[in-house]
VEXFIDREN-849081 format. One record per atom (N, C-alpha, C, O): residue in one letter; x, y, z; residue number from 0; atom name. Coordinates in nm, 3 decimals, always signed. Example, Ala and Ser with C-alpha at 12.3 -4.5 7.8 and 13.67 -1.06 7.14 Angstrom:
REM VEXFIDREN-849081
   r        xx        yy        zz     k    a
   A    +1.319    -0.569    +0.780     0    N
   A    +1.230    -0.450    +0.780     0   CA
   A    +1.320    -0.330    +0.780     0    C
   A    +1.424    -0.332    +0.846     0    O
   S    +1.285    -0.225    +0.708     1    N
   S    +1.367    -0.106    +0.714     1   CA
   S    +1.290    +0.003    +0.787     1    C
   S    +1.341    +0.114    +0.804     1    O
***
This chain:
REM VEXFIDREN-849081
   r        xx        yy        zz     k    a
   M    +0.050    -0.135    +0.049     0    N
   M    -0.006    -0.036    +0.026     0   CA
   M    +0.107    +0.175    +0.015     0    C
   M    +0.219    +0.205    +0.058     0    O
   N    -0.006    +0.270    -0.068     1    N
   N    +0.115    +0.401    -0.077     1   CA
   N    +0.128    +0.435    +0.060     1    C
   N    +0.036    +0.449    +0.141     1    O
   Q    +0.257    +0.447    +0.082     2    N
   Q    +0.284    +0.479    +0.240     2   CA
   Q    +0.202    +0.631    +0.203     2    C
   Q    +0.195    +0.684    +0.314     2    O
   A    +0.157    +0.698    +0.135     3    N
   A    +0.160    +0.817    +0.173     3   CA
   A    +0.034    +0.790    +0.228     3    C
   A    -0.005    +0.887    +0.292     3    O
   L    -0.086    +0.645    +0.228     4    N
   L    -0.255    +0.689    +0.184     4   CA
   L    -0.231    +0.628    +0.322     4    C
   L    -0.149    +0.544    +0.360     4    O
   R    -0.328    +0.694    +0.387     5    N
   R    -0.371    +0.646    +0.493     5   CA
   R    -0.590    +0.674    +0.498     5    C
   R    -0.657    +0.776    +0.479     5    O
   L    -0.625    +0.557    +0.524     6    N
   L    -0.743    +0.502    +0.515     6   CA
   L    -0.830    +0.638    +0.579     6    C
   L    -0.901    +0.726    +0.532     6    O
   E    -0.770    +0.591    +0.746     7    N
   E    -0.857    +0.689    +0.853     7   CA
   E    -0.863    +0.828    +0.826     7    C
   E    -0.919    +0.910    +0.899     7    O
   D    -0.783    +0.861    +0.685     8    N
   D    -0.800    +1.027    +0.664     8   CA
   D    -0.890    +1.079    +0.560     8    C
   D    -0.913    +1.194    +0.523     8    O
   L    -0.954    +0.924    +0.510     9    N
   L    -1.099    +0.943    +0.427     9   CA
   L    -1.194    +1.025    +0.537     9    C
   L    -1.227    +1.033    +0.655     9    O
   R    -1.209    +1.080    +0.404    10    N
   R    -1.402    +1.199    +0.454    10   CA
   R    -1.480    +1.079    +0.460    10    C
   R    -1.482    +0.977    +0.392    10    O
   E    -1.561    +1.130    +0.588    11    N
   E    -1.665    +1.028    +0.593    11   CA
   E    -1.770    +1.031    +0.439    11    C
   E    -1.778    +1.134    +0.373    11    O
   G    -1.839    +0.915    +0.401    12    N
   G    -1.896    +0.889    +0.268    12   CA
   G    -1.813    +0.829    +0.211    12    C
   G    -1.873    +0.766    +0.125    12    O
   W    -1.668    +0.800    +0.203    13    N
   W    -1.587    +0.719    +0.143    13   CA
   W    -1.596    +0.575    +0.200    13    C
   W    -1.552    +0.557    +0.314    13    O
   N    -1.659    +0.449    +0.115    14    N
   N    -1.678    +0.347    +0.170    14   CA
   N    -1.523    +0.271    +0.103    14    C
   N    -1.464    +0.281    -0.004    14    O
   I    -1.503    +0.208    +0.204    15    N
   I    -1.394    +0.092    +0.232    15   CA
   I    -1.479    -0.099    +0.167    15    C
   I    -1.508    -0.199    +0.232    15    O
   H    -1.484    -0.085    +0.103    16    N
   H    -1.589    -0.249    +0.085    16   CA
   H    -1.426    -0.355    +0.148    16    C
   H    -1.313    -0.329    +0.188    16    O
   G    -1.503    -0.471    +0.124    17    N
   G    -1.400    -0.547    +0.163    17   CA
   G    -1.384    -0.636    +0.012    17    C
   G    -1.457    -0.634    -0.087    17    O
   D    -1.259    -0.714    +0.039    18    N
   D    -1.204    -0.768    -0.123    18   CA
   D    -1.317    -0.799    -0.206    18    C
   D    -1.319    -0.715    -0.296    18    O
   E    -1.407    -0.875    -0.217    19    N
   E    -1.511    -0.885    -0.301    19   CA
   E    -1.579    -0.771    -0.387    19    C
   E    -1.611    -0.775    -0.506    19    O
   E    -1.596    -0.654    -0.282    20    N
   E    -1.658    -0.547    -0.381    20   CA
   E    -1.597    -0.506    -0.422    20    C
   E    -1.654    -0.430    -0.500    20    O
   R    -1.461    -0.495    -0.432    21    N
   R    -1.345    -0.369    -0.455    21   CA
   R    -1.341    -0.472    -0.549    21    C
   R    -1.422    -0.439    -0.635    21    O
   Q    -1.278    -0.607    -0.587    22    N
   Q    -1.281    -0.705    -0.683    22   CA
   Q    -1.414    -0.628    -0.781    22    C
   Q    -1.370    -0.539    -0.854    22    O
   Y    -1.538    -0.647    -0.790    23    N
   Y    -1.632    -0.643    -0.884    23   CA
   Y    -1.625    -0.453    -0.906    23    C
   Y    -1.668    -0.396    -1.006    23    O
   L    -1.568    -0.389    -0.799    24    N
   L    -1.584    -0.287    -0.878    24   CA
   L    -1.376    -0.205    -0.961    24    C
   L    -1.357    -0.098    -1.019    24    O
   Q    -1.287    -0.299    -0.932    25    N
   Q    -1.178    -0.300    -0.986    25   CA
   Q    -1.208    -0.346    -1.184    25    C
   Q    -1.169    -0.275    -1.277    25    O
   R    -1.297    -0.500    -1.200    26    N
   R    -1.324    -0.526    -1.321    26   CA
   R    -1.394    -0.478    -1.347    26    C
   R    -1.376    -0.474    -1.469    26    O
   E    -1.582    -0.360    -1.306    27    N
   E    -1.570    -0.242    -1.393    27   CA
   E    -1.507    -0.170    -1.418    27    C
   E    -1.525    -0.152    -1.538    27    O
   Y    -1.406    -0.082    -1.371    28    N
   Y    -1.320    +0.003    -1.383    28   CA
   Y    -1.249    -0.029    -1.525    28    C
   Y    -1.265    +0.055    -1.613    28    O
   E    -1.175    -0.140    -1.552    29    N
   E    -1.102    -0.219    -1.580    29   CA
   E    -1.198    -0.266    -1.732    29    C
   E    -1.138    -0.327    -1.820    29    O
   L    -1.312    -0.240    -1.745    30    N
   L    -1.359    -0.318    -1.855    30   CA
   L    -1.421    -0.159    -1.897    30    C
   L    -1.471    -0.142    -2.008    30    O
   E    -1.416    -0.080    -1.826    31    N
   E    -1.497    +0.044    -1.857    31   CA
   E    -1.384    +0.152    -1.971    31    C
   E    -1.428    +0.234    -2.051    31    O
   L    -1.219    +0.119    -1.945    32    N
   L    -1.122    +0.152    -1.923    32   CA
   L    -1.062    +0.124    -2.101    32    C
   L    -0.999    +0.028    -2.146    32    O
   P    -1.123    +0.274    -2.183    33    N
   P    -1.090    +0.274    -2.289    33   CA
   P    -0.875    +0.304    -2.334    33    C
   P    -0.798    +0.369    -2.262    33    O
   L    -0.837    +0.233    -2.468    34    N
   L    -0.655    +0.229    -2.429    34   CA
   L    -0.689    +0.353    -2.469    34    C
   L    -0.588    +0.352    -2.539    34    O
   E    -0.754    +0.503    -2.500    35    N
   E    -0.724    +0.645    -2.534    35   CA
   E    -0.717    +0.687    -2.372    35    C
   E    -0.649    +0.788    -2.355    35    O
   H    -0.759    +0.646    -2.281    36    N
   H    -0.786    +0.719    -2.152    36   CA
   H    -0.657    +0.726    -2.082    36    C
   H    -0.561    +0.650    -2.085    36    O
   P    -0.687    +0.876    -1.996    37    N
   P    -0.512    +0.880    -1.961    37   CA
   P    -0.453    +0.791    -1.825    37    C
   P    -0.341    +0.801    -1.775    37    O
   L    -0.559    +0.704    -1.784    38    N
   L    -0.487    +0.643    -1.728    38   CA
   L    -0.487    +0.458    -1.778    38    C
   L    -0.475    +0.349    -1.722    38    O
   A    -0.502    +0.499    -1.886    39    N
   A    -0.484    +0.331    -1.974    39   CA
   A    -0.339    +0.329    -1.929    39    C
   A    -0.269    +0.428    -1.913    39    O
   G    -0.295    +0.166    -1.905    40    N
   G    -0.173    +0.134    -1.892    40   CA
   G    -0.107    +0.188    -1.745    40    C
   G    +0.014    +0.166    -1.745    40    O
   I    -0.155    +0.251    -1.620    41    N
   I    -0.152    +0.229    -1.525    41   CA
   I    -0.179    +0.203    -1.424    41    C
   I    -0.248    +0.271    -1.348    41    O
   P    -0.116    +0.074    -1.398    42    N
   P    -0.152    +0.013    -1.267    42   CA
   P    -0.187    +0.042    -1.111    42    C
   P    -0.120    +0.069    -1.012    42    O
   V    -0.357    +0.021    -1.144    43    N
   V    -0.491    +0.118    -1.014    43   CA
   V    -0.492    -0.041    -0.956    43    C
   V    -0.489    -0.156    -1.000    43    O
   R    -0.500    +0.039    -0.811    44    N
   R    -0.622    -0.041    -0.787    44   CA
   R    -0.746    +0.079    -0.704    44    C
   R    -0.715    +0.195    -0.675    44    O
   V    -0.878    +0.023    -0.677    45    N
   V    -1.019    +0.039    -0.615    45   CA
   V    -0.931    +0.086    -0.481    45    C
   V    -0.812    +0.066    -0.458    45    O
   I    -1.000    +0.133    -0.426    46    N
   I    -0.918    +0.130    -0.248    46   CA
   I    -1.104    +0.179    -0.193    46    C
   I    -1.159    +0.144    -0.088    46    O
   A    -1.160    +0.262    -0.301    47    N
   A    -1.301    +0.338    -0.196    47   CA
   A    -1.369    +0.339    -0.306    47    C
   A    -1.324    +0.300    -0.414    47    O
   Q    -1.513    +0.396    -0.281    48    N
   Q    -1.637    +0.438    -0.359    48   CA
   Q    -1.682    +0.501    -0.251    48    C
   Q    -1.712    +0.445    -0.146    48    O
   W    -1.691    +0.629    -0.275    49    N
   W    -1.753    +0.726    -0.288    49   CA
   W    -1.947    +0.685    -0.275    49    C
   W    -1.999    +0.615    -0.361    49    O
   D    -2.027    +0.742    -0.159    50    N
   D    -2.168    +0.695    -0.110    50   CA
   D    -2.255    +0.809    -0.212    50    C
   D    -2.256    +0.929    -0.237    50    O
   G    -2.305    +0.717    -0.241    51    N
   G    -2.441    +0.802    -0.326    51   CA
   G    -2.362    +0.823    -0.469    51    C
   G    -2.290    +0.922    -0.453    51    O
   N    -2.355    +0.804    -0.519    52    N
   N    -2.254    +0.802    -0.691    52   CA
   N    -2.139    +0.696    -0.716    52    C
   N    -2.079    +0.642    -0.623    52    O
   D    -2.115    +0.674    -0.845    53    N
   D    -2.025    +0.606    -0.842    53   CA
   D    -1.886    +0.603    -0.928    53    C
   D    -1.856    +0.532    -1.024    53    O
   D    -1.785    +0.741    -0.839    54    N
   D    -1.687    +0.721    -0.781    54   CA
   D    -1.602    +0.678    -0.735    54    C
   D    -1.614    +0.661    -0.614    54    O
   V    -1.470    +0.636    -0.798    55    N
   V    -1.388    +0.541    -0.755    55   CA
   V    -1.253    +0.565    -0.682    55    C
   V    -1.152    +0.565    -0.752    55    O
   L    -1.243    +0.582    -0.577    56    N
   L    -1.064    +0.638    -0.541    56   CA
   L    -0.985    +0.490    -0.575    56    C
   L    -1.016    +0.375    -0.544    56    O
   L    -0.844    +0.557    -0.671    57    N
   L    -0.787    +0.502    -0.754    57   CA
   L    -0.627    +0.504    -0.692    57    C
   L    -0.554    +0.602    -0.707    57    O
   E    -0.597    +0.413    -0.640    58    N
   E    -0.412    +0.378    -0.556    58   CA
   E    -0.355    +0.318    -0.693    58    C
   E    -0.384    +0.220    -0.760    58    O
   H    -0.254    +0.428    -0.705    59    N
   H    -0.114    +0.347    -0.836    59   CA
   H    -0.057    +0.320    -0.734    59    C
   H    -0.029    +0.368    -0.624    59    O
   L    -0.037    +0.168    -0.838    60    N
   L    +0.078    +0.130    -0.757    60   CA
   L    +0.202    +0.157    -0.788    60    C
   L    +0.287    +0.156    -0.699    60    O
   D    +0.234    +0.186    -0.920    61    N
   D    +0.382    +0.223    -0.972    61   CA
   D    +0.417    +0.404    -0.873    61    C
   D    +0.521    +0.467    -0.891    61    O
   S    +0.311    +0.448    -0.784    62    N
   S    +0.398    +0.567    -0.767    62   CA
   S    +0.283    +0.671    -0.681    62    C
   S    +0.160    +0.667    -0.681    62    O
   D    +0.337    +0.726    -0.640    63    N
   D    +0.248    +0.780    -0.520    63   CA
   D    +0.167    +0.868    -0.564    63    C
   D    +0.220    +0.975    -0.536    63    O
   M    +0.048    +0.892    -0.629    64    N
   M    -0.007    +0.920    -0.728    64   CA
   M    -0.193    +0.873    -0.665    64    C
   M    -0.214    +0.801    -0.567    64    O
   F    -0.283    +0.926    -0.738    65    N
   F    -0.407    +0.904    -0.651    65   CA
   F    -0.499    +0.961    -0.757    65    C
   F    -0.502    +1.078    -0.795    65    O
   S    -0.579    +0.854    -0.802    66    N
   S    -0.719    +0.921    -0.886    66   CA
   S    -0.867    +0.850    -0.818    66    C
   S    -0.887    +0.747    -0.755    66    O
   V    -0.942    +0.945    -0.859    67    N
   V    -1.107    +0.953    -0.858    67   CA
   V    -1.169    +0.942    -0.978    67    C
   V    -1.150    +1.047    -1.038    67    O
   A    -1.256    +0.838    -1.066    68    N
   A    -1.307    +0.813    -1.181    68   CA
   A    -1.427    +0.791    -1.154    68    C
   A    -1.456    +0.728    -1.052    68    O
   H    -1.503    +0.828    -1.223    69    N
   H    -1.642    +0.875    -1.202    69   CA
   H    -1.696    +0.727    -1.325    69    C
   H    -1.685    +0.736    -1.447    69    O
   L    -1.752    +0.600    -1.251    70    N
   L    -1.780    +0.502    -1.374    70   CA
   L    -1.904    +0.492    -1.401    70    C
   L    -1.985    +0.509    -1.309    70    O
   T    -1.952    +0.460    -1.544    71    N
   T    -2.071    +0.501    -1.566    71   CA
   T    -2.163    +0.354    -1.536    71    C
   T    -2.277    +0.340    -1.491    71    O
   W    -2.095    +0.286    -1.565    72    N
   W    -2.204    +0.163    -1.535    72   CA
   W    -2.231    +0.104    -1.649    72    C
   W    -2.324    +0.025    -1.658    72    O
   R    -2.159    +0.132    -1.741    73    N
   R    -2.211    +0.051    -1.895    73   CA
   R    -2.163    -0.108    -1.920    73    C
   R    -2.208    -0.179    -2.010    73    O
   M    -2.055    -0.152    -1.813    74    N
   M    -2.067    -0.271    -1.877    74   CA
   M    -1.955    -0.298    -1.999    74    C
   M    -1.940    -0.409    -2.051    74    O
   A    -1.905    -0.220    -2.023    75    N
   A    -1.833    -0.296    -2.158    75   CA
   A    -1.741    -0.118    -2.189    75    C
   A    -1.781    -0.009    -2.148    75    O
   R    -1.595    -0.149    -2.287    76    N
   R    -1.572    -0.055    -2.290    76   CA
   R    -1.635    +0.103    -2.317    76    C
   R    -1.737    +0.113    -2.385    76    O
   E    -1.579    +0.205    -2.270    77    N
   E    -1.577    +0.346    -2.302    77   CA
   E    -1.513    +0.430    -2.385    77    C
   E    -1.396    +0.416    -2.420    77    O
   W    -1.601    +0.536    -2.424    78    N
   W    -1.536    +0.653    -2.450    78   CA
   W    -1.418    +0.670    -2.457    78    C
   W    -1.358    +0.629    -2.358    78    O
   P    -1.347    +0.720    -2.544    79    N
   P    -1.178    +0.830    -2.462    79   CA
   P    -1.232    +0.937    -2.349    79    C
   P    -1.149    +0.949    -2.259    79    O
   D    -1.331    +1.006    -2.334    80    N
   D    -1.314    +1.062    -2.228    80   CA
   D    -1.426    +1.027    -2.056    80    C
   D    -1.459    +1.095    -1.959    80    O
   F    -1.450    +0.878    -2.106    81    N
   F    -1.478    +0.771    -1.965    81   CA
   F    -1.400    +0.665    -1.934    81    C
   F    -1.336    +0.592    -2.010    81    O
   P    -1.411    +0.661    -1.797    82    N
   P    -1.473    +0.717    -1.691    82   CA
   P    -1.436    +0.816    -1.665    82    C
   P    -1.319    +0.821    -1.704    82    O
   T    -1.459    +0.892    -1.628    83    N
   T    -1.426    +1.025    -1.618    83   CA
   T    -1.291    +1.094    -1.512    83    C
   T    -1.335    +1.107    -1.398    83    O
   L    -1.213    +1.117    -1.519    84    N
   L    -1.144    +1.111    -1.424    84   CA
   L    -1.130    +1.281    -1.350    84    C
   L    -1.070    +1.384    -1.380    84    O
   E    -1.217    +1.241    -1.246    85    N
   E    -1.268    +1.379    -1.131    85   CA
   E    -1.100    +1.472    -1.064    85    C
   E    -1.082    +1.593    -1.044    85    O
   F    -1.013    +1.364    -1.047    86    N
   F    -0.897    +1.382    -0.973    86   CA
   F    -0.808    +1.268    -0.968    86    C
   F    -0.834    +1.150    -0.944    86    O
   H    -0.637    +1.358    -1.010    87    N
   H    -0.581    +1.283    -1.026    87   CA
   H    -0.443    +1.357    -0.941    87    C
   H    -0.442    +1.475    -0.973    87    O
   G    -0.367    +1.336    -0.877    88    N
   G    -0.253    +1.417    -0.806    88   CA
   G    -0.232    +1.312    -0.655    88    C
   G    -0.299    +1.214    -0.621    88    O
   S    -0.141    +1.363    -0.600    89    N
   S    -0.104    +1.313    -0.434    89   CA
   S    -0.224    +1.296    -0.356    89    C
   S    -0.339    +1.319    -0.390    89    O
   F    -0.175    +1.245    -0.232    90    N
   F    -0.293    +1.217    -0.144    90   CA
   F    -0.327    +1.337    -0.054    90    C
   F    -0.437    +1.360    -0.005    90    O
   A    -0.194    +1.424    -0.038    91    N
   A    -0.228    +1.462    +0.028    91   CA
   A    -0.369    +1.613    -0.083    91    C
   A    -0.467    +1.679    -0.046    91    O
   A    -0.300    +1.600    -0.207    92    N
   A    -0.349    +1.689    -0.265    92   CA
   A    -0.494    +1.629    -0.265    92    C
   A    -0.581    +1.708    -0.229    92    O
   F    -0.533    +1.509    -0.296    93    N
   F    -0.701    +1.461    -0.328    93   CA
   F    -0.750    +1.548    -0.197    93    C
   F    -0.851    +1.614    -0.220    93    O
   L    -0.691    +1.560    -0.047    94    N
   L    -0.738    +1.548    +0.081    94   CA
   L    -0.799    +1.693    +0.013    94    C
   L    -0.909    +1.714    -0.040    94    O
   A    -0.708    +1.765    +0.033    95    N
   A    -0.743    +1.940    +0.010    95   CA
   A    -0.885    +1.905    -0.092    95    C
   A    -1.001    +1.895    -0.053    95    O
   W    -0.832    +1.891    -0.229    96    N
   W    -0.900    +1.865    -0.330    96   CA
   W    -1.086    +1.792    -0.273    96    C
   W    -1.189    +1.833    -0.327    96    O
   E    -1.086    +1.706    -0.185    97    N
   E    -1.170    +1.646    -0.130    97   CA
   E    -1.305    +1.810    +0.020    97    C
   E    -1.420    +1.819    +0.063    97    O
   D    -1.195    +1.875    +0.026    98    N
   D    -1.239    +1.981    +0.152    98   CA
   D    -1.300    +2.066    +0.041    98    C
   D    -1.410    +2.111    +0.075    98    O
   A    -1.264    +2.099    -0.076    99    N
   A    -1.361    +2.206    -0.146    99   CA
   A    -1.448    +2.087    -0.242    99    C
   A    -1.565    +2.124    -0.243    99    O
   W    -1.435    +1.985    -0.307   100    N
   W    -1.578    +1.869    -0.350   100   CA
   W    -1.712    +1.868    -0.317   100    C
   W    -1.768    +1.812    -0.222   100    O
   P    -1.764    +1.950    -0.421   101    N
   P    -1.881    +1.997    -0.408   101   CA
   P    -1.985    +1.823    -0.327   101    C
   P    -2.081    +1.829    -0.250   101    O
   N    -1.942    +1.738    -0.363   102    N
   N    -2.005    +1.642    -0.300   102   CA
   N    -1.967    +1.566    -0.123   102    C
   N    -1.977    +1.458    -0.065   102    O
   G    -1.918    +1.709    -0.096   103    N
   G    -1.882    +1.722    +0.067   103   CA
   G    -1.964    +1.764    +0.077   103    C
   G    -2.001    +1.803    +0.188   103    O
***
């Protein structure tokens, strides 16, 4: 796990599911991701899902970066701009972004 990530720092509303649910979200993310997407080819894992919408918090496995992607649940490969990339940056930047996030 990324050294900068502290799950207890996540705002209330982020659901940290068990392995089975995270694997389900991971499969949907990978299914939707087109080759032209900014995150294509970057190894990530789903670590949380926002309660009330389809945003997932992704931990990059080869760097100290995180992303938030909005899944469409199309259950098929998406267009190049989907799933929507809502955030991309460090965990500290994510926490700051989250404070200004309209979902909060």
